[in-house]
N, C-alpha and C positions, 0 to 999 in steps of 0.2 A: 097559282099557286104551284110549287116543284112536286112532282110526284112519278114514283117509279112504281114502272109497272113491269111486275115480274110474264114474264113470259115463256109458258109451254111451250110454244112454236110457232113461226111463222104465219102458217095460213090464221090463227086464232087470232095472233096481234093484227092485223093488220085491223080491222074496225075497232079495235082495241083499244089501238093508240087517236085511230083518230077518232071515236068517241070522246078520247080524255085531252085531245087538244082544241072538240071542235067548244070542249064544256070551256074551256078555257085554260088549262091547265098545261105545262113546261114540263114535258116525258122524258124519262131517263129511262130506258127499258134494260131491262134483266134477268139473263140465262141461267137459269138453276133447276136443272132435272136430274138428279142420279137415278131416277127413278126407272128409266128410259133403257129398255134393253132391247135386241143386241148395241154392242156398243156403236156398230155401221148406222146403228137405227137413231141411235144419241147423235153422233155426226151429223147425221142429213139435218136433224132439226135445229144442229147449232148453226148451221150453213145456212138454214131456210132462216131465222132468227138474224144474222149477220146483215144478208140479205134481204133484207127487210129496213135492218137498220140503216143501207146505206143510201136506197132506194127511199125511205119515207125520211131523210137526215135526223137521226133521232142517235141518241148516245148513245152505246149498249155496251152495258157492266154485265161481266163472264164471272162464274163462279165453275168451273170445269173441272171441280170434283165427281170423277166416275172410281164408284168403290159398288159393287155390287154385293159385293159382304156386308161391309156396311149396310150397305138402304134396307138391304134384307134383315139383317135383325132389328133396327130400328123400327120396320115398318110390318114386323109377323106377318108374312102375305095370309098363313096360314088361319087369322081371328077374323072374324069378319067386318070388321070397324076399319082394314086395309085402307081402303083409299083414306078415308079419316084421317088414317097417322098422315098417309105420303102427303096429299094436302096441308097437314097440319106444319109436318115439317120443313115441306118447300114456304110456307106462310112467314113461320116463325124467321127464316132464311132472310129471306123479304123484308121481313121487319127491321132487320141486324142491317141487311144492306142499307136500306133508305135512310135508315138514321148516319148510319158511314154517309154516305152520298149528302149528308145536311138537307135532306129531301121532307116536307111536309107532312107527304102521305104517300101510302103505299096501294096497289092494287094488280090487280090479274088478269091476268085473259083466261084464264081456265071459268071466268063469267061468262065467256059470248059458248059455251060450247053446252048443246042442251046433253050430252053422255055425261056431265058432270053431275058429283054431288051440291048444289048450290044450300042447302040447310049448310053441310059443312065447309064450303068456301066461306057464309059468312063467318059462320061461331069458331072457325078456326083463324081466321084474319085479325077476327075480334080479338081472341086469346093472347095471339102475338101479339097485335099493337098494344093491349096493356102489360103485356111483359114487358118490352122494348121503350113503348114510350113516343110511337110515333102515330098518325091517323090510316087506319083503314077505311079505301073506299070501297063499297059494295053497291055496285049496279047490276044488274039483270041484265045482260045484254041478248040470252039468247034471242032477241028479235032480229038483230043483226049478222048472225048465222050465217045465213046463204049468200048475207052481201060479202061475209070476212072469204068465205069456201070461193065464188067470185074475183075475187082481187089477188088472192090467189096464186087464180091461173093465168090472169092476166100479168102477172108479175111471175108468171114461170115458176114457181114456189113450190117445195116438195109436198104434197098434203103427204100424210099417216091415214093410215084404215083403224087404228087401233091407241088409247089414252097413251101407251107406253111404257106398261111394265110389262115382263112377260105372261104374266096370267091374262090382264086383260088381253093378251094376241088370244092366248090361248081360250079363252070366253070366246072370243070372237069364231072360231073354229068349230068349236067345239056343239055346237050345233048344227052346223053345216054338215057336222059327222055321221047326226042321226038320221039324214035323211038320204045316204047311201046304200044300197041295195047292200 
């Protein structure tokens, strides 16, 4: 089965790509993450995905659209379901890319992260699949998360500390600020 793997970053993709290959899938990667801020962070993650594709020898398709104003308007970060909207936008774009690449299915490296909303991933992936007409494969890959971190370390891939959007970075530090005297 030819499967497109939406890649959020190199570290999460290490074990995600390995999992789908072990399951017999012919994997094509796809990087599309307009949520990542600031721009230099976006470039680091894109570079990590490219380095992994070279190392693991798989095709990597890119949508390098970087338009923060459009992302903020689409996701509406002030609303409580911003993460679902962000996941949904990326799943819809991945589904369209899978169809364009003549893939049988698509999935996402988001499914390896213990920090992501897995219900939203599964639901938004299925919704995108139904809209576009290509299958969505969801599997909870969180048990492989530690192995993905180790693989990224061994490969020298950039490992980030937050999901990608400016709000997730702020949330990461918000609680630390409360601890300062």
